[in-house]
Backbone bond lengths (Angstrom), bond angles and torsions (degrees), N, CA, C in turn:
res aa  C-N    CA-C-N  psi(-1)  N-CA   C-N-CA  omega(-1)  CA-C   N-CA-C  phi
1 M - - - 1.463 - - 1.523 110.40 -
2 S 1.300 115.11 150.44 1.463 119.60 -176.47 1.520 111.92 -76.77
3 K 1.329 113.98 159.78 1.458 120.18 178.35 1.530 109.64 -63.65
4 N 1.341 116.32 -36.69 1.466 120.68 179.97 1.513 111.84 -59.18
5 F 1.337 116.16 -39.11 1.466 119.97 -179.11 1.523 110.21 -59.56
6 F 1.340 116.55 -43.08 1.457 120.42 -179.55 1.523 111.03 -68.90
7 L 1.344 116.46 -35.65 1.468 120.03 177.26 1.521 110.18 -63.18
8 I 1.332 116.29 -43.92 1.470 120.70 179.36 1.524 109.55 -64.88
9 L 1.328 116.38 -38.83 1.463 120.63 179.72 1.528 110.08 -63.54
10 Q 1.350 116.29 -44.09 1.467 120.56 177.90 1.519 110.19 -61.98
11 L 1.325 116.28 -40.32 1.461 121.31 178.63 1.520 110.09 -62.34
12 Q 1.325 116.16 -43.45 1.462 121.20 -180.00 1.527 110.55 -61.27
13 I 1.329 115.89 -42.72 1.466 120.09 179.39 1.531 109.91 -64.46
14 A 1.336 116.80 -42.29 1.459 121.19 178.33 1.522 110.99 -61.44
15 L 1.330 116.39 -41.93 1.466 120.59 178.57 1.523 110.32 -66.44
16 D 1.335 116.02 -38.89 1.464 120.82 178.11 1.527 110.52 -58.15
17 E 1.334 115.67 -41.83 1.456 120.62 -177.53 1.528 110.80 -65.47
18 R 1.312 116.10 -26.54 1.467 119.51 178.46 1.522 111.46 -81.77
19 G 1.319 116.09 -5.45 1.456 120.05 176.30 1.518 114.23 72.20
20 L 1.320 116.52 44.22 1.454 119.09 177.45 1.522 110.45 -70.72
21 T 1.303 115.70 163.00 1.466 120.33 -178.74 1.519 111.21 -65.09
22 S 1.311 115.23 154.15 1.464 120.72 -179.49 1.523 111.00 -62.70
23 L 1.333 117.48 -27.87 1.461 120.83 179.83 1.526 110.22 -62.25
24 V 1.326 115.80 -45.47 1.460 120.16 179.78 1.527 109.67 -64.42
25 R 1.329 116.27 -41.61 1.461 120.52 178.82 1.525 110.72 -60.80
26 K 1.332 116.07 -41.32 1.468 120.21 179.54 1.520 110.35 -62.70
27 Q 1.333 116.72 -41.42 1.460 120.68 -179.95 1.529 110.71 -63.67
28 I 1.326 116.43 -42.28 1.460 120.45 179.53 1.525 110.11 -65.21
29 T 1.332 116.18 -43.99 1.466 120.66 179.32 1.522 110.71 -61.06
30 L 1.325 115.44 -41.49 1.458 120.85 179.64 1.523 110.11 -61.72
31 K 1.327 117.02 -42.33 1.463 121.15 179.06 1.525 110.45 -64.47
32 L 1.339 116.36 -39.49 1.465 120.51 177.79 1.516 110.64 -61.51
33 V 1.333 116.12 -46.67 1.468 121.02 -179.63 1.524 110.01 -62.11
34 N 1.326 117.22 -45.24 1.461 121.14 179.53 1.526 110.97 -61.49
35 A 1.321 116.91 -39.55 1.461 121.30 179.31 1.524 110.07 -64.90
36 K 1.333 116.20 -42.75 1.471 120.09 178.96 1.520 110.69 -63.09
37 C 1.319 116.60 -43.98 1.463 121.02 179.14 1.525 110.48 -60.86
38 Y 1.321 115.90 -41.24 1.464 121.25 179.99 1.531 110.55 -62.99
39 I 1.333 115.83 -43.83 1.470 120.65 179.42 1.530 109.95 -63.83
40 C 1.353 116.18 -43.16 1.471 120.18 179.80 1.525 110.82 -63.08
41 K 1.307 117.17 -42.42 1.470 121.11 -179.25 1.520 110.32 -63.75
42 K 1.340 116.21 -38.42 1.467 119.70 178.88 1.523 110.64 -64.08
43 K 1.331 116.23 -39.24 1.464 120.56 179.84 1.520 110.81 -67.42
44 L 1.338 115.91 -38.67 1.463 120.13 -177.64 1.526 112.02 -71.44
45 S 1.334 116.19 -36.75 1.458 118.93 -175.30 1.522 112.54 -77.06
């Protein structure tokens, strides 16, 4: 996994600790999933 993925994960955890709304968390999670899919597609192609 890329270094960026871990940075985003750390950011997500930091935001979680601040108690952000679930909507924001969902958006971040969605971006993470999309990024992972993009990386996987690049590897496959």
